[in-house]
N, CA, C, O and the ligand as a Tripos MOL2 file, in Angstrom:
@<TRIPOS>MOLECULE
protein
  265   263    67     0     0
PROTEIN
NO_CHARGES

@<TRIPOS>ATOM
      1 N         101.5620   43.6470  112.6520 N.3       1 MET1
      2 CA        101.4840   42.2190  112.8820 C.3       1 MET1
      3 C         102.5360   41.8110  113.9130 C.2       1 MET1
      4 O         103.7260   42.0690  113.7300 O.2       1 MET1
      5 N         102.1150   41.2060  114.9380 N.am      2 SER2
      6 CA        103.0510   40.8050  115.9710 C.3       2 SER2
      7 C         103.0250   39.2960  116.1300 C.2       2 SER2
      8 O         102.4870   38.7580  117.0980 O.2       2 SER2
      9 N         103.6010   38.6510  115.1840 N.am      3 SER3
     10 CA        103.6720   37.2090  115.2450 C.3       3 SER3
     11 C         104.8770   36.8050  116.0780 C.2       3 SER3
     12 O         106.0230   37.0850  115.7300 O.2       3 SER3
     13 N         104.5940   36.1610  117.1500 N.am      4 GLN4
     14 CA        105.6880   35.7870  118.0240 C.3       4 GLN4
     15 C         106.3290   34.5070  117.5300 C.2       4 GLN4
     16 O         105.8410   33.4050  117.7800 O.2       4 GLN4
     17 N         107.3850   34.6700  116.8530 N.am      5 SER5
     18 CA        108.1020   33.5010  116.3560 C.3       5 SER5
     19 C         109.2300   33.1650  117.3230 C.2       5 SER5
     20 O         109.9700   34.0360  117.7800 O.2       5 SER5
     21 N         109.3310   31.9280  117.6070 N.am      6 TYR6
     22 CA        110.3670   31.5030  118.5490 C.3       6 TYR6
     23 C         111.7330   31.5600  117.8870 C.2       6 TYR6
     24 O         111.9700   30.9870  116.8230 O.2       6 TYR6
     25 N         112.6280   32.2840  118.5690 N.am      7 HIS7
     26 CA        113.9630   32.4160  118.0000 C.3       7 HIS7
     27 C         114.8370   31.2360  118.4060 C.2       7 HIS7
     28 O         115.0610   30.9750  119.5880 O.2       7 HIS7
     29 N         115.3010   30.5650  117.4340 N.am      8 LEU8
     30 CA        116.2090   29.4680  117.7420 C.3       8 LEU8
     31 C         117.5660   30.0260  118.1430 C.2       8 LEU8
     32 O         118.0220   31.0300  117.5950 O.2       8 LEU8
     33 N         118.1980   29.3790  119.0880 N.am      9 PRO9
     34 CA        119.5270   29.8260  119.5250 C.3       9 PRO9
     35 C         120.5450   29.6510  118.4200 C.2       9 PRO9
     36 O         120.8670   28.5380  118.0050 O.2       9 PRO9
     37 N         121.0350   30.7680  117.9660 N.am     10 THR10
     38 CA        122.0030   30.7150  116.8670 C.3      10 THR10
     39 C         123.4300   30.6940  117.4080 C.2      10 THR10
     40 O         123.6500   30.4350  118.5910 O.2      10 THR10
     41 N         124.3610   30.9580  116.5630 N.am     11 GLN11
     42 CA        125.7660   30.8670  116.9660 C.3      11 GLN11
     43 C         126.2390   32.1160  117.6910 C.2      11 GLN11
     44 O         127.4230   32.4500  117.6450 O.2      11 GLN11
     45 N         125.3450   32.7950  118.3460 N.am     12 GLY12
     46 CA        125.7520   33.9550  119.1340 C.3      12 GLY12
     47 C         126.4420   35.0230  118.3210 C.2      12 GLY12
     48 O         127.4740   35.5580  118.7250 O.2      12 GLY12
     49 N         125.8730   35.3290  117.1810 N.am     13 SER13
     50 CA        126.4880   36.3350  116.3390 C.3      13 SER13
     51 C         125.9960   37.7350  116.6930 C.2      13 SER13
     52 O         126.3680   38.7190  116.0530 O.2      13 SER13
     53 N         125.1660   37.8070  117.7090 N.am     14 GLY14
     54 CA        124.6680   39.1210  118.1310 C.3      14 GLY14
     55 C         123.6940   39.7070  117.1480 C.2      14 GLY14
     56 O         123.5320   40.9250  117.0680 O.2      14 GLY14
     57 N         123.0530   38.8550  116.4080 N.am     15 PHE15
     58 CA        122.1220   39.3390  115.3950 C.3      15 PHE15
     59 C         120.7270   38.8270  115.6840 C.2      15 PHE15
     60 O         119.9270   38.6080  114.7750 O.2      15 PHE15
     61 N         120.4490   38.6420  116.9480 N.am     16 ALA16
     62 CA        119.1900   38.0190  117.3360 C.3      16 ALA16
     63 C         118.0150   38.9660  117.1060 C.2      16 ALA16
     64 O         116.9930   38.5810  116.5400 O.2      16 ALA16
     65 N         118.1740   40.1850  117.5450 N.am     17 THR17
     66 CA        117.0700   41.1270  117.4280 C.3      17 THR17
     67 C         117.0790   41.7820  116.0630 C.2      17 THR17
     68 O         117.8600   42.6990  115.8080 O.2      17 THR17
     69 N         116.2310   41.3210  115.2100 N.am     18 GLY18
     70 CA        116.1650   41.8990  113.8730 C.3      18 GLY18
     71 C         115.3350   43.1620  113.8760 C.2      18 GLY18
     72 O         114.1720   43.1480  113.4720 O.2      18 GLY18
     73 N         115.9120   44.2320  114.3200 N.am     19 ALA19
     74 CA        115.1750   45.4860  114.3970 C.3      19 ALA19
     75 C         115.1880   46.1800  113.0500 C.2      19 ALA19
     76 O         115.9260   47.1390  112.8250 O.2      19 ALA19
     77 N         114.3660   45.6770  112.1770 N.am     20 ALA20
     78 CA        114.3260   46.2630  110.8460 C.3      20 ALA20
     79 C         113.0740   47.0910  110.6450 C.2      20 ALA20
     80 O         112.8960   47.7400  109.6140 O.2      20 ALA20
     81 N         112.1990   47.0570  111.6580 N.am     21 ALA21
     82 CA        110.9460   47.7810  111.5310 C.3      21 ALA21
     83 C         111.1610   49.2850  111.6560 C.2      21 ALA21
     84 O         110.4360   50.0840  111.0640 O.2      21 ALA21
     85 N         112.1610   49.6490  112.4320 N.am     22 GLY22
     86 CA        112.4350   51.0730  112.5750 C.3      22 GLY22
     87 C         111.7160   51.6860  113.7510 C.2      22 GLY22
     88 O         112.2800   52.5010  114.4800 O.2      22 GLY22
     89 N         110.4870   51.3010  113.9330 N.am     23 GLU23
     90 CA        109.7200   51.9000  115.0150 C.3      23 GLU23
     91 C         110.0120   51.1880  116.3260 C.2      23 GLU23
     92 O         110.0240   49.9580  116.3850 O.2      23 GLU23
     93 N         110.2410   51.9420  117.3440 N.am     24 GLY24
     94 CA        110.4420   51.3620  118.6530 C.3      24 GLY24
     95 C         111.9080   51.2010  119.0100 C.2      24 GLY24
     96 O         112.3060   51.4260  120.1540 O.2      24 GLY24
     97 N         112.6770   50.8290  118.0690 N.am     25 ALA25
     98 CA        114.0820   50.5710  118.3610 C.3      25 ALA25
     99 C         114.8480   51.8750  118.5630 C.2      25 ALA25
    100 O         115.6200   52.0110  119.5120 O.2      25 ALA25
    101 N         114.6310   52.8080  117.6830 N.am     26 SER26
    102 CA        115.4180   54.0330  117.7380 C.3      26 SER26
    103 C         114.5570   55.2390  118.0750 C.2      26 SER26
    104 O         114.8730   56.3630  117.6850 O.2      26 SER26
    105 N         113.4810   55.0090  118.7920 N.am     27 GLY27
    106 CA        112.6560   56.1200  119.2180 C.3      27 GLY27
    107 C         111.5280   56.4120  118.2570 C.2      27 GLY27
    108 O         111.4290   55.8190  117.1830 O.2      27 GLY27
    109 N         110.6770   57.3410  118.6640 N.am     28 PRO28
    110 CA        109.5200   57.6920  117.8400 C.3      28 PRO28
    111 C         109.9250   58.4320  116.5790 C.2      28 PRO28
    112 O         110.9140   59.1650  116.5470 O.2      28 PRO28
    113 N         109.1430   58.2200  115.5640 N.am     29 LEU29
    114 CA        109.4310   58.8870  114.3070 C.3      29 LEU29
    115 C         108.8260   60.2790  114.2930 C.2      29 LEU29
    116 O         107.7480   60.5110  114.8410 O.2      29 LEU29
    117 N         109.5200   61.1770  113.6740 N.am     30 VAL30
    118 CA        109.0230   62.5370  113.5440 C.3      30 VAL30
    119 C         108.7640   62.8190  112.0780 C.2      30 VAL30
    120 O         109.6050   62.5610  111.2170 O.2      30 VAL30
    121 N         107.5890   63.3510  111.8140 N.am     31 SER31
    122 CA        107.2240   63.6130  110.4280 C.3      31 SER31
    123 C         107.7460   64.9750  109.9880 C.2      31 SER31
    124 O         107.5620   65.9800  110.6760 O.2      31 SER31
    125 N         108.3800   64.9880  108.8650 N.am     32 TYR32
    126 CA        108.8620   66.2270  108.2900 C.3      32 TYR32
    127 C         108.2810   66.3940  106.8910 C.2      32 TYR32
    128 O         107.8230   65.4410  106.2610 O.2      32 TYR32
    129 N         108.3180   67.6170  106.4410 N.am     33 VAL33
    130 CA        107.8810   67.8950  105.0810 C.3      33 VAL33
    131 C         109.0480   68.5080  104.3330 C.2      33 VAL33
    132 O         109.6570   69.4780  104.7830 O.2      33 VAL33
    133 N         109.3410   67.9400  103.2140 N.am     34 CYS34
    134 CA        110.4630   68.4280  102.4220 C.3      34 CYS34
    135 C         110.2090   69.8530  101.9480 C.2      34 CYS34
    136 O         109.1010   70.1920  101.5330 O.2      34 CYS34
    137 N         111.2260   70.6660  102.0110 N.am     35 GLY35
    138 CA        111.0810   72.0530  101.6070 C.3      35 GLY35
    139 C         111.1640   72.2250  100.1070 C.2      35 GLY35
    140 O         110.9600   73.3200   99.5830 O.2      35 GLY35
    141 N         111.4620   71.1480   99.4250 N.am     36 ASP36
    142 CA        111.6050   71.2380   97.9810 C.3      36 ASP36
    143 C         110.4480   70.5720   97.2590 C.2      36 ASP36
    144 O         109.7550   71.1990   96.4580 O.2      36 ASP36
    145 N         110.2440   69.2840   97.5540 N.am     37 CYS37
    146 CA        109.2000   68.5690   96.8340 C.3      37 CYS37
    147 C         107.9590   68.3610   97.6940 C.2      37 CYS37
    148 O         106.9620   67.7980   97.2410 O.2      37 CYS37
    149 N         108.0330   68.8260   98.9450 N.am     38 ALA38
    150 CA        106.8820   68.7890   99.8530 C.3      38 ALA38
    151 C         106.3610   67.3740  100.0910 C.2      38 ALA38
    152 O         105.1670   67.1730  100.3110 O.2      38 ALA38
    153 N         107.2390   66.4270  100.0460 N.am     39 SER39
    154 CA        106.8310   65.0680  100.3630 C.3      39 SER39
    155 C         107.1150   64.7880  101.8360 C.2      39 SER39
    156 O         108.0250   65.3560  102.4400 O.2      39 SER39
    157 N         106.3130   63.9070  102.3780 N.am     40 LYS40
    158 CA        106.4700   63.6060  103.7990 C.3      40 LYS40
    159 C         107.6680   62.7010  104.0290 C.2      40 LYS40
    160 O         107.8620   61.6930  103.3490 O.2      40 LYS40
    161 N         108.4460   63.0890  104.9910 N.am     41 VAL41
    162 CA        109.6130   62.2980  105.3320 C.3      41 VAL41
    163 C         109.5540   61.9990  106.8270 C.2      41 VAL41
    164 O         109.3910   62.8990  107.6510 O.2      41 VAL41
    165 N         109.6860   60.7390  107.1520 N.am     42 GLN42
    166 CA        109.6680   60.3660  108.5530 C.3      42 GLN42
    167 C         111.0720   59.9930  108.9980 C.2      42 GLN42
    168 O         111.7060   59.0840  108.4630 O.2      42 GLN42
    169 N         111.5280   60.7280  109.9920 N.am     43 LEU43
    170 CA        112.8720   60.4760  110.4860 C.3      43 LEU43
    171 C         112.8270   60.1750  111.9640 C.2      43 LEU43
    172 O         111.9770   60.6860  112.6940 O.2      43 LEU43
    173 N         113.7380   59.3520  112.3900 N.am     44 SER44
    174 CA        113.8580   59.0870  113.8110 C.3      44 SER44
    175 C         115.0170   59.9000  114.3580 C.2      44 SER44
    176 O         115.7980   60.4950  113.6150 O.2      44 SER44
    177 N         115.1040   59.9060  115.6700 N.am     45 LYS45
    178 CA        116.1320   60.7140  116.2960 C.3      45 LYS45
    179 C         117.5140   60.1930  115.9110 C.2      45 LYS45
    180 O         117.8080   59.0060  116.0480 O.2      45 LYS45
    181 N         118.3220   61.0730  115.4430 N.am     46 GLY46
    182 CA        119.6620   60.6630  115.0420 C.3      46 GLY46
    183 C         119.7870   60.4210  113.5580 C.2      46 GLY46
    184 O         120.8810   60.1970  113.0400 O.2      46 GLY46
    185 N         118.6600   60.4670  112.8800 N.am     47 ASP47
    186 CA        118.7010   60.2810  111.4360 C.3      47 ASP47
    187 C         119.2150   61.5310  110.7450 C.2      47 ASP47
    188 O         119.1830   62.6330  111.2930 O.2      47 ASP47
    189 N         119.6810   61.3310  109.5510 N.am     48 ILE48
    190 CA        120.1430   62.4720  108.7710 C.3      48 ILE48
    191 C         118.9430   63.1920  108.1870 C.2      48 ILE48
    192 O         118.0630   62.5760  107.5870 O.2      48 ILE48
    193 N         118.9190   64.5070  108.3710 N.am     49 ILE49
    194 CA        117.8080   65.2850  107.8400 C.3      49 ILE49
    195 C         117.9750   65.3880  106.3370 C.2      49 ILE49
    196 O         118.7550   66.1870  105.8180 O.2      49 ILE49
    197 N         117.2200   64.5590  105.6710 N.am     50 ARG50
    198 CA        117.3380   64.5620  104.2210 C.3      50 ARG50
    199 C         116.1000   63.9300  103.6130 C.2      50 ARG50
    200 O         115.5780   62.9340  104.1140 O.2      50 ARG50
    201 N         115.6490   64.5180  102.5430 N.am     51 CYS51
    202 CA        114.4720   64.0030  101.8660 C.3      51 CYS51
    203 C         114.8180   62.7100  101.1540 C.2      51 CYS51
    204 O         115.8580   62.5860  100.5080 O.2      51 CYS51
    205 N         113.9280   61.7670  101.2900 N.am     52 HIS52
    206 CA        114.1820   60.4780  100.6580 C.3      52 HIS52
    207 C         113.8670   60.5170   99.1660 C.2      52 HIS52
    208 O         114.3400   59.6860   98.3910 O.2      52 HIS52
    209 N         113.0750   61.4830   98.7910 N.am     53 MET53
    210 CA        112.6230   61.5420   97.3970 C.3      53 MET53
    211 C         113.6190   62.2830   96.5140 C.2      53 MET53
    212 O         114.0810   61.7640   95.4980 O.2      53 MET53
    213 N         113.9370   63.4980   96.9200 N.am     54 CYS54
    214 CA        114.7590   64.3300   96.0430 C.3      54 CYS54
    215 C         116.1430   64.5970   96.6240 C.2      54 CYS54
    216 O         117.0270   65.1080   95.9360 O.2      54 CYS54
    217 N         116.3240   64.2430   97.9020 N.am     55 GLY55
    218 CA        117.6350   64.4340   98.4880 C.3      55 GLY55
    219 C         117.8530   65.8200   99.0510 C.2      55 GLY55
    220 O         118.9660   66.1780   99.4370 O.2      55 GLY55
    221 N         116.7810   66.6040   99.0960 N.am     56 HIS56
    222 CA        116.8680   67.9340   99.6640 C.3      56 HIS56
    223 C         117.1300   67.8630  101.1550 C.2      56 HIS56
    224 O         116.6250   66.9780  101.8440 O.2      56 HIS56
    225 N         117.9170   68.7950  101.6430 N.am     57 ARG57
    226 CA        118.3200   68.6990  103.0500 C.3      57 ARG57
    227 C         117.5970   69.6850  103.9510 C.2      57 ARG57
    228 O         117.9180   69.7980  105.1340 O.2      57 ARG57
    229 N         116.6430   70.3850  103.4120 N.am     58 VAL58
    230 CA        115.8670   71.3080  104.2360 C.3      58 VAL58
    231 C         114.4850   70.7300  104.4430 C.2      58 VAL58
    232 O         113.6610   70.6890  103.5290 O.2      58 VAL58
    233 N         114.2510   70.2860  105.6620 N.am     59 LEU59
    234 CA        112.9560   69.7020  105.9620 C.3      59 LEU59
    235 C         112.2790   70.5200  107.0560 C.2      59 LEU59
    236 O         112.9210   71.0150  107.9820 O.2      59 LEU59
    237 N         110.9770   70.6440  106.9210 N.am     60 TYR60
    238 CA        110.2080   71.3710  107.9200 C.3      60 TYR60
    239 C         109.4140   70.3860  108.7570 C.2      60 TYR60
    240 O         108.9210   69.3710  108.2650 O.2      60 TYR60
    241 N         109.3080   70.7070  110.0040 N.am     61 LYS61
    242 CA        108.5090   69.8510  110.8750 C.3      61 LYS61
    243 C         107.0470   69.9840  110.5040 C.2      61 LYS61
    244 O         106.5080   71.0810  110.3610 O.2      61 LYS61
    245 N         106.4310   68.8400  110.3560 N.am     62 GLU62
    246 CA        105.0320   68.8490  109.9570 C.3      62 GLU62
    247 C         104.1680   69.3590  111.1070 C.2      62 GLU62
    248 O         104.3260   68.9720  112.2650 O.2      62 GLU62
    249 N         103.2620   70.2340  110.7360 N.am     63 ARG63
    250 CA        102.3820   70.7940  111.7610 C.3      63 ARG63
    251 C         101.2310   69.8460  112.0250 C.2      63 ARG63
    252 O         100.5720   69.3600  111.1060 O.2      63 ARG63
    253 N         101.0110   69.6040  113.2770 N.am     64 THR64
    254 CA         99.9110   68.7200  113.6400 C.3      64 THR64
    255 C          98.6450   69.5190  113.8630 C.2      64 THR64
    256 O          98.6140   70.4730  114.6400 O.2      64 THR64
    257 N          97.6180   69.1130  113.1740 N.am     65 LYS65
    258 CA         96.3360   69.8130  113.3180 C.3      65 LYS65
    259 C          95.6450   69.3910  114.6040 C.2      65 LYS65
    260 O          95.7230   68.2390  115.0310 O.2      65 LYS65
    261 N          94.9860   70.3290  115.1880 N.am     66 ARG66
    262 CA         94.2740   70.0100  116.4220 C.3      66 ARG66
    263 C          92.8060   70.3260  116.2740 C.2      66 ARG66
    264 O          92.0340   70.1250  117.2110 O.2      66 ARG66
    265 ZN        112.1350   66.3430   98.6690 Zn       67 ZN67
@<TRIPOS>BOND
     1     1     2 1
     2     2     3 1
     3     3     4 2
     4     3     5 am
     5     5     6 1
     6     6     7 1
     7     7     8 2
     8     7     9 am
     9     9    10 1
    10    10    11 1
    11    11    12 2
    12    11    13 am
    13    13    14 1
    14    14    15 1
    15    15    16 2
    16    15    17 am
    17    17    18 1
    18    18    19 1
    19    19    20 2
    20    19    21 am
    21    21    22 1
    22    22    23 1
    23    23    24 2
    24    23    25 am
    25    25    26 1
    26    26    27 1
    27    27    28 2
    28    27    29 am
    29    29    30 1
    30    30    31 1
    31    31    32 2
    32    31    33 am
    33    33    34 1
    34    34    35 1
    35    35    36 2
    36    35    37 am
    37    37    38 1
    38    38    39 1
    39    39    40 2
    40    39    41 am
    41    41    42 1
    42    42    43 1
    43    43    44 2
    44    43    45 am
    45    45    46 1
    46    46    47 1
    47    47    48 2
    48    47    49 am
    49    49    50 1
    50    50    51 1
    51    51    52 2
    52    51    53 am
    53    53    54 1
    54    54    55 1
    55    55    56 2
    56    55    57 am
    57    57    58 1
    58    58    59 1
    59    59    60 2
    60    59    61 am
    61    61    62 1
    62    62    63 1
    63    63    64 2
    64    63    65 am
    65    65    66 1
    66    66    67 1
    67    67    68 2
    68    67    69 am
    69    69    70 1
    70    70    71 1
    71    71    72 2
    72    71    73 am
    73    73    74 1
    74    74    75 1
    75    75    76 2
    76    75    77 am
    77    77    78 1
    78    78    79 1
    79    79    80 2
    80    79    81 am
    81    81    82 1
    82    82    83 1
    83    83    84 2
    84    83    85 am
    85    85    86 1
    86    86    87 1
    87    87    88 2
    88    87    89 am
    89    89    90 1
    90    90    91 1
    91    91    92 2
    92    91    93 am
    93    93    94 1
    94    94    95 1
    95    95    96 2
    96    95    97 am
    97    97    98 1
    98    98    99 1
    99    99   100 2
   100    99   101 am
   101   101   102 1
   102   102   103 1
   103   103   104 2
   104   103   105 am
   105   105   106 1
   106   106   107 1
   107   107   108 2
   108   107   109 am
   109   109   110 1
   110   110   111 1
   111   111   112 2
   112   111   113 am
   113   113   114 1
   114   114   115 1
   115   115   116 2
   116   115   117 am
   117   117   118 1
   118   118   119 1
   119   119   120 2
   120   119   121 am
   121   121   122 1
   122   122   123 1
   123   123   124 2
   124   123   125 am
   125   125   126 1
   126   126   127 1
   127   127   128 2
   128   127   129 am
   129   129   130 1
   130   130   131 1
   131   131   132 2
   132   131   133 am
   133   133   134 1
   134   134   135 1
   135   135   136 2
   136   135   137 am
   137   137   138 1
   138   138   139 1
   139   139   140 2
   140   139   141 am
   141   141   142 1
   142   142   143 1
   143   143   144 2
   144   143   145 am
   145   145   146 1
   146   146   147 1
   147   147   148 2
   148   147   149 am
   149   149   150 1
   150   150   151 1
   151   151   152 2
   152   151   153 am
   153   153   154 1
   154   154   155 1
   155   155   156 2
   156   155   157 am
   157   157   158 1
   158   158   159 1
   159   159   160 2
   160   159   161 am
   161   161   162 1
   162   162   163 1
   163   163   164 2
   164   163   165 am
   165   165   166 1
   166   166   167 1
   167   167   168 2
   168   167   169 am
   169   169   170 1
   170   170   171 1
   171   171   172 2
   172   171   173 am
   173   173   174 1
   174   174   175 1
   175   175   176 2
   176   175   177 am
   177   177   178 1
   178   178   179 1
   179   179   180 2
   180   179   181 am
   181   181   182 1
   182   182   183 1
   183   183   184 2
   184   183   185 am
   185   185   186 1
   186   186   187 1
   187   187   188 2
   188   187   189 am
   189   189   190 1
   190   190   191 1
   191   191   192 2
   192   191   193 am
   193   193   194 1
   194   194   195 1
   195   195   196 2
   196   195   197 am
   197   197   198 1
   198   198   199 1
   199   199   200 2
   200   199   201 am
   201   201   202 1
   202   202   203 1
   203   203   204 2
   204   203   205 am
   205   205   206 1
   206   206   207 1
   207   207   208 2
   208   207   209 am
   209   209   210 1
   210   210   211 1
   211   211   212 2
   212   211   213 am
   213   213   214 1
   214   214   215 1
   215   215   216 2
   216   215   217 am
   217   217   218 1
   218   218   219 1
   219   219   220 2
   220   219   221 am
   221   221   222 1
   222   222   223 1
   223   223   224 2
   224   223   225 am
   225   225   226 1
   226   226   227 1
   227   227   228 2
   228   227   229 am
   229   229   230 1
   230   230   231 1
   231   231   232 2
   232   231   233 am
   233   233   234 1
   234   234   235 1
   235   235   236 2
   236   235   237 am
   237   237   238 1
   238   238   239 1
   239   239   240 2
   240   239   241 am
   241   241   242 1
   242   242   243 1
   243   243   244 2
   244   243   245 am
   245   245   246 1
   246   246   247 1
   247   247   248 2
   248   247   249 am
   249   249   250 1
   250   250   251 1
   251   251   252 2
   252   251   253 am
   253   253   254 1
   254   254   255 1
   255   255   256 2
   256   255   257 am
   257   257   258 1
   258   258   259 1
   259   259   260 2
   260   259   261 am
   261   261   262 1
   262   262   263 1
   263   263   264 2
@<TRIPOS>SUBSTRUCTURE
     1 MET1         2 RESIDUE 1 A MET
     2 SER2         6 RESIDUE 1 A SER
     3 SER3        10 RESIDUE 1 A SER
     4 GLN4        14 RESIDUE 1 A GLN
     5 SER5        18 RESIDUE 1 A SER
     6 TYR6        22 RESIDUE 1 A TYR
     7 HIS7        26 RESIDUE 1 A HIS
     8 LEU8        30 RESIDUE 1 A LEU
     9 PRO9        34 RESIDUE 1 A PRO
    10 THR10       38 RESIDUE 1 A THR
    11 GLN11       42 RESIDUE 1 A GLN
    12 GLY12       46 RESIDUE 1 A GLY
    13 SER13       50 RESIDUE 1 A SER
    14 GLY14       54 RESIDUE 1 A GLY
    15 PHE15       58 RESIDUE 1 A PHE
    16 ALA16       62 RESIDUE 1 A ALA
    17 THR17       66 RESIDUE 1 A THR
    18 GLY18       70 RESIDUE 1 A GLY
    19 ALA19       74 RESIDUE 1 A ALA
    20 ALA20       78 RESIDUE 1 A ALA
    21 ALA21       82 RESIDUE 1 A ALA
    22 GLY22       86 RESIDUE 1 A GLY
    23 GLU23       90 RESIDUE 1 A GLU
    24 GLY24       94 RESIDUE 1 A GLY
    25 ALA25       98 RESIDUE 1 A ALA
    26 SER26      102 RESIDUE 1 A SER
    27 GLY27      106 RESIDUE 1 A GLY
    28 PRO28      110 RESIDUE 1 A PRO
    29 LEU29      114 RESIDUE 1 A LEU
    30 VAL30      118 RESIDUE 1 A VAL
    31 SER31      122 RESIDUE 1 A SER
    32 TYR32      126 RESIDUE 1 A TYR
    33 VAL33      130 RESIDUE 1 A VAL
    34 CYS34      134 RESIDUE 1 A CYS
    35 GLY35      138 RESIDUE 1 A GLY
    36 ASP36      142 RESIDUE 1 A ASP
    37 CYS37      146 RESIDUE 1 A CYS
    38 ALA38      150 RESIDUE 1 A ALA
    39 SER39      154 RESIDUE 1 A SER
    40 LYS40      158 RESIDUE 1 A LYS
    41 VAL41      162 RESIDUE 1 A VAL
    42 GLN42      166 RESIDUE 1 A GLN
    43 LEU43      170 RESIDUE 1 A LEU
    44 SER44      174 RESIDUE 1 A SER
    45 LYS45      178 RESIDUE 1 A LYS
    46 GLY46      182 RESIDUE 1 A GLY
    47 ASP47      186 RESIDUE 1 A ASP
    48 ILE48      190 RESIDUE 1 A ILE
    49 ILE49      194 RESIDUE 1 A ILE
    50 ARG50      198 RESIDUE 1 A ARG
    51 CYS51      202 RESIDUE 1 A CYS
    52 HIS52      206 RESIDUE 1 A HIS
    53 MET53      210 RESIDUE 1 A MET
    54 CYS54      214 RESIDUE 1 A CYS
    55 GLY55      218 RESIDUE 1 A GLY
    56 HIS56      222 RESIDUE 1 A HIS
    57 ARG57      226 RESIDUE 1 A ARG
    58 VAL58      230 RESIDUE 1 A VAL
    59 LEU59      234 RESIDUE 1 A LEU
    60 TYR60      238 RESIDUE 1 A TYR
    61 LYS61      242 RESIDUE 1 A LYS
    62 GLU62      246 RESIDUE 1 A GLU
    63 ARG63      250 RESIDUE 1 A ARG
    64 THR64      254 RESIDUE 1 A THR
    65 LYS65      258 RESIDUE 1 A LYS
    66 ARG66      262 RESIDUE 1 A ARG
    67 ZN67       265 GROUP 0 **** ****
């Protein structure tokens, strides 16, 4: 959803761009598969390699089918 809401000029706190979506701001997401619980984990560049479900730190890059 791309609702263009007009941003009112605030007190210049540097918090104008609410980049909470994750996508686009910090690069493309890469899908990983947890080596422990095999759940899909999506990480962006610079993220800590860690499973969100079980906290396992060994993730495998998901293979893309062609
Ligand atoms: Zn896991």
